[in-house]
Phi, psi and omega in degrees: 000138178302145185298319181298324176297317176304310183291322177302313178301323177291318177292322177300322177301329186263009183059034181249128186279128173234138182228158176296150177286148175277163185294347186244283189289334183246032190294336175280356190264156169264322177215156171238124187254130180245125177218115176049046181083350177262132183246131176237131179263114192262131173255123183263143174225134182244128175224154172291305180240126176247099175256184182303319181293319182293320182297322183291320183293320177295321176293328184276340184290155178296120181252157183297134182305130177084003184258165181244131181275134172232121182259128174254124184223146175298332176212125179243116178293156178305319176299316176295319179302306182304311185296318177296316174301317179298327186269015181068035173241201182200175185213155166236107175272117185286002167282348169129045176211142176234130175228140181204130176215101181194149168048049179073005183250126171228122175236130174210091193212147171283141178225161179302136178282161176263104182258159177302113183249143181293142178294144177294125187271328179243112187294342183256010173298126185073171185297328180297325180298315178296319181298309177300314182296316180295323175298325178291319181293334179289336173227062196301337182259010189255125177286141181220138180275160185297312188288321178304307180297318180299320180294319187295320180258002176072038174240158182289148178304326178298318178295313175305310176309310176301318184292311184301318179300317177291326175294323183290317182303329184264006177074017183278329176227159180265186184299339181262007179067030173264133180302133185269325175195196186280357175307324180292322176302315183285333171295314180294322175306322178296330181264356190291126181290140186237354180296132186234160169247130184259131178242159188295328183206162174276153180293161185265127178295333183274001186268099184297328178297308179302319179310310181287316185292325189256008176049051179297333177061049181280332180280133182055048190298334183286346183239352181251160171284137175180190180294145178227132180283136179216189183065215187304310185295319184289323183295318177297322179297329180272002175094014172294155181282077181216133183270141173231145178271171181291333180254031177305132176292133181265141183237126187239147157269142175237160188294322184192179192300320186292319178295321179297309182297316185291324179293316179301326180287317189277329181266353181085143178269153175234140189270000178198170177298319186294329181269347183278141172274344178198156172240147185225146166202156184295133181301130179301326177224150181304324181301336181295335174248358178251345180246059182274162185240132173264120180247089186298332181261004182280167186285348173237148186279351184279147171298148182256147167297148180304145185313323183304310180295325177293325182288326178294326178295310178303325182292346178285345175264105187292344179262268186296320185301310182285340170288327177296312186294323178297329177264353181283114169248098182294161183291179186300338182291341188242138175281138172272109186248010181242000000 
């Protein structure tokens, strides 16, 4: 695991913000720590054993100007701990303790230790696996770093690193975390949640009360979280070779459980797909309701789910849905990953 990820995980446990350096002002840093308005530019060193001699050597080495040394060790002896703190530096003992004393920042706290963990065997196990995989599929030719991806999806760097490592071991992404072929899409399709709740009708876009109560997110839809149209109707809006009827049932992703319950109450429940005017389900990953697309010229007035999520829904129908995918060539804005 990257040394930055180890430190970020420990700081996250203490609710201390650590961020990556910017390309300009923090160029000499490995991490930048922000605590109650105080900033420390951190230089990281990794050693297996940090004893008094190792601590002396690290402190005497030429350090980058204006940075604070933080030594990460599998074991940091008591003598080394005292020596580092007295010199205005810090340490992370991977057995479970973090110490730092510099520039008005004092930290002395137990943190989760790093124990020998079994490698993740299924990269898509759990919600985090789906979040990482779908983010990669949304930009399949883009190389992405662990910490940047972790910040983007709101997961710890260690979790993201574990998922990426498992994906690499299975050959689903390469060493730069770039998707290698369509196999990753079909692996995600196998895990894609399908449980839906059927309601009597879709909400009315013109109903301001319903819009607010159901958190439709219709204003600034491309930047706000809200309902996203998916499945067949959305595929038609994107130009996929599928016909839709005027009374087509609409299928939506919604942000969370509270919205789903409120919608079922306000829109009326339906006991089957045939009787329902719409289906709703909690977004399997947050991006399904936060990365929406507005299609002003499309046949539906609703914000659309990203084509990736629409394709994953279609993939659940091993007959007609997969026929549509075989023939669907999205426009140049979107990568075809199926």
